[in-house]
C-alpha positions, 0 to 999 in steps of 0.5 A, spaced: 500 500 500 506 505 501 508 503 495 502 505 491 501 510 495 508 514 494 506 512 486 500 516 486 505 522 490 510 522 484 504 522 479 502 528 483 508 532 484 510 531 476 504 532 473 504 540 478 512 540 476 510 540 468 504 545 469 507 550 472 513 550 468 509 550 462 505 557 467 512 560 467 512 566 461 505 566 460 503 571 459 497 571 454 492 566 452 485 565 449 481 560 449 476 564 444 470 561 445 465 565 444 469 572 446 477 574 445 478 574 452 485 574 455 483 568 460 491 567 463 493 569 470 498 574 467 499 580 472 496 584 466 490 583 463 492 583 455 485 582 452 483 582 445 479 588 440 474 584 434 476 590 427 471 588 422 467 581 423 470 576 424 467 570 427 465 563 432 465 557 430 464 550 433 471 547 435 471 540 434 477 539 437 476 542 443 468 543 444 467 549 445 469 556 439 473 557 435 475 563 432 474 565 424 478 569 421 477 572 413 470 575 411 472 577 403 473 583 405 481 585 408 478 587 414 476 581 418 481 580 423 484 580 432 488 585 435 491 586 441 493 591 440 501 594 443 501 591 449 506 591 453 507 584 453 507 584 447 514 588 446 519 583 446 525 588 443 532 586 442 533 581 447 526 578 450 525 570 447 518 569 445 513 563 443 506 562 440 502 556 439 495 555 436 491 552 433 488 551 426 484 550 421 484 552 413 479 550 408 485 550 403 490 553 399 491 560 400 493 565 396 499 571 396 502 570 404 498 572 409 499 572 417 496 568 421 499 573 427 505 578 427 507 585 427 509 587 421 508 591 414 509 584 411 506 586 405 509 591 403 516 588 405 519 582 409 526 585 411 520 591 416 521 591 423 518 586 426 516 578 426 510 574 423 507 567 421 505 566 415 501 561 410 506 560 404 502 561 397 499 555 397 497 551 403 506 552 405 507 555 412 513 559 416 516 563 421 520 571 419 524 576 422 526 583 422 529 590 424 529 593 419 536 592 415 537 584 417 531 579 417 531 571 417 525 566 414 525 559 416 524 554 411 517 552 409 513 546 411 508 543 407 501 542 411 498 539 406 492 537 411 486 538 408 488 535 402 490 529 405 484 527 408 479 530 403 482 524 400 481 520 406 472 522 405 473 526 412 467 531 413 471 537 415 468 538 421 472 532 423 478 534 429 482 531 426 483 537 421 487 542 426 493 542 426 497 545 431 502 552 430 508 556 433 513 560 433 519 561 438 525 566 437 530 564 442 534 570 443 539 565 448 540 560 442 539 566 437 534 562 433 527 562 430 523 555 429 517 555 426 513 548 427 507 545 422 504 538 428 500 535 423 501 527 426 494 525 425 497 519 421 503 518 425 506 521 431 511 526 429 511 530 426 508 532 420 510 529 414 517 526 418 519 531 419 523 537 423 520 544 425 525 549 421 530 554 424 533 560 421 539 564 425 537 570 428 543 573 430 545 581 428 537 582 429 535 587 433 527 590 435 523 586 432 518 592 436 515 594 430 509 600 433 505 595 430 499 592 434 500 585 435 495 581 430 491 575 428 489 574 422 493 580 418 499 582 419 501 589 424 498 594 421 491 591 419 492 593 411 497 588 408 491 582 405 484 587 404 485 588 395 484 581 389 493 582 390 494 582 397 487 577 399 486 576 407 487 569 411 481 564 410 482 560 417 479 558 423 483 559 430 484 555 436 487 555 443 492 560 442 498 562 447 504 568 448 510 566 454 516 572 454 521 566 454 522 559 449 519 553 450 523 547 449 521 543 443 518 538 449 516 541 452 511 545 445 510 537 442 506 536 450 501 541 448 500 538 441 500 531 444 495 533 449 489 536 444 490 531 440 491 526 444 487 528 450 483 533 448 486 537 452 486 546 452 493 548 453 488 552 460 486 545 461 493 542 461 496 548 464 492 548 470 490 553 476 495 555 482 488 553 487 487 546 483 494 545 483 493 546 490 488 541 491 492 536 488 497 537 492 493 537 497 488 530 495 495 526 495 497 528 503 489 526 505 491 520 500 497 518 504 495 520 511 489 515 510 494 510 508 498 512 514 492 511 518 
C-alpha cells in the first residue's frame, strides 16, 4: 500500500511540476470561447479586440468555439494591440502557439499572427508567421535592416483528409502551429504539427530553424494582430488576399518554450482533447492536487 501511495504522490508531483513550468512566462491565453478575453493568470490583462467581423464557430477539437478570421473584405481579424507584454525588444525570447484549420490553399502570404508591415517588405521591423502562397507555413523576423526566414513546412493537411473522405468538421483536420524566438541560442523556430497519421512531426520532418544573430529590436510600432499583419491593412485587396482560417487555443509566452514543452501541449490536445488551459492548471488547482495527495498519504498511514 505504501508503494502505491508513493506512486500516486509522485504522479501528482510531476503533473504539478510540468504544469507550473508551462505557467512560467505565460502572458496571454485565448480560448476564443465566444470572446477575445485573455484568460491567463498574468499580472496584465491583454484582451483582444475585434476588427471588422471575425466570427465564432464550433470547435470540433476542444468543444466550445474557435475564432474565424477572414470575410473577403480584408478587415476581419483580431487585434491584440501594443500591450507591453508583447513588446519583446532586442533581447526577450518569446513563444506563440495555437491550433489552426484552413479551408484550403491561400493566395499570396497572409499572416496567422504578426506585428509588422509584412505586405510591404519582409525586412520591415517585426515578426510574423504566415502561410506561403499555397499551404506551406514559415516564420519571419527582422529589425528593419536584417531579416531571417525559416524554411517552409508543407501543410497539406486538408488535402490529405479530403482524400480520405473526412468531414470538414472532423477534429482530426486541426493542426498545431508554433513559433519560438530564442535570444539565447539566436534561433527562430517554426513548428507545424499534423501527426494524426503517425506520432511525429508533419510529414515526418523536423521543425525549421533560422539563425537570428545580429537581429535587433522587433518592436515595430504596430499592433500584434491575429489573421492580419501588424498595420492591419496589408491583405485587403485582390493582390494581397486576407487569411481565411479558424484559430483556437492561443498562448503567448515571454520565453522560448522547449521542443518537449511544445510537443506536450500538442500531444495533450491531440490525444486527450485537452486545451492549453487544461494542460496548465491554475495555482489553486495545483494546491488541491497536492492536498489530495497528502490526504491520501495520511489515510494510508492511519
